[in-house]
N, C-alpha and C positions, 0 to 999 in steps of 0.2 A: 750473829757475826757479819753478813754482811750490808743487813742496813746500820748497827755499828755503827761499821767503818766511816759509812756514808754519813753517816749523822756529827761526825767527829771530822770527818777532813769535807767541809763541803765544795771545800773551791778543784777539788781536786776527781781531775778524767784521764778515763785508761779508757783502752776500750771496750782490751781485755774481759778489765777488771768487768765491766757492764751489759759481758757476756756471762760472762763466769756469772752476771748477781742473776739472768733471763733466763737462767739455763738453772736456778737451783731455783725457783719463782715456779718452771715448766716442771723439776723434777718431785715439786713439793702439791702438786697440784692446786696452782695459785692459780690458774688458767687465765680472769683479767687481770691483774700483777702482768705476768708472761707477755700479755699476750701488748700492755700498754710501753714494756720495754723496748719488747722484738722491736717495734713499730719506733720508736723512738731510737735504738739505734740501725737499725739497717737506712735509714738515713745519713749513715759521718762512718761506717766499719771503712777501714779497707777492707778490698779481697771482698770472696764470694761465700767466706765462712758466713756471720749473721741472717745472710737473706737465707742459705740454706739450712740451717736446720730453723728458720722461721716457717721456710713452707712444708720441711716433716713436723713441725707443732703444729703448721695450722692446716696439714691432713689428717691431724690422729684431732684434730676435729671435726672432720669435716668438713674444712671449706677446703676442697677438692679446686677449685676453681681461681683460686685466692693462691696455696700453693701450688699449681702448673703455671698461673703465670708469672709468679717470684719465678717462678724454675727454667720458664721459656725464658725468660728475662737475663737469668746470669749468663743459659747455654750462648743465645748470639751477641751478649755485649761481650762474652772472651774473646766466640769468631773473632774481631772485631778488634782485638788485644792489638799488642804488636809483639815480639814473639818472646823478650827476656818479662812480661805479665804474666803473657799464658803461661810459663816456666813457674813459674811463684803462685799461680793461680788454680794449677788442672788436677792436684785436688781435689778441690771440691765441686771442679768441670763436672770430676767424672761423678760422682754426689750422685748432681742437676738433672747427668747425664743421663744413668739409669733410673735419677725416680721415674723421668719425662716414660721412658722403657716402660714404665715398670705397673 
């Protein structure tokens, strides 16, 4: 369904839609395609959700160091943000922090 929507609406861009697409590919076990989508997504996605989800995906693939680097980047960036941005990103920061500890 998502492939069909993308084919019919080539100029439409949605970071949320792109994240759903990457997660759907991951859920289908399409590792290479999901990796490609996550890689392009984390470059422009506002907030930490895409990076944290990608890090968790990488960990499942055995790419522990790359996952750790992404999670550490999220934590470091969060600590430099102004208070209002921290409030918006707190949930995904917490997920990143917990996964670094575990």
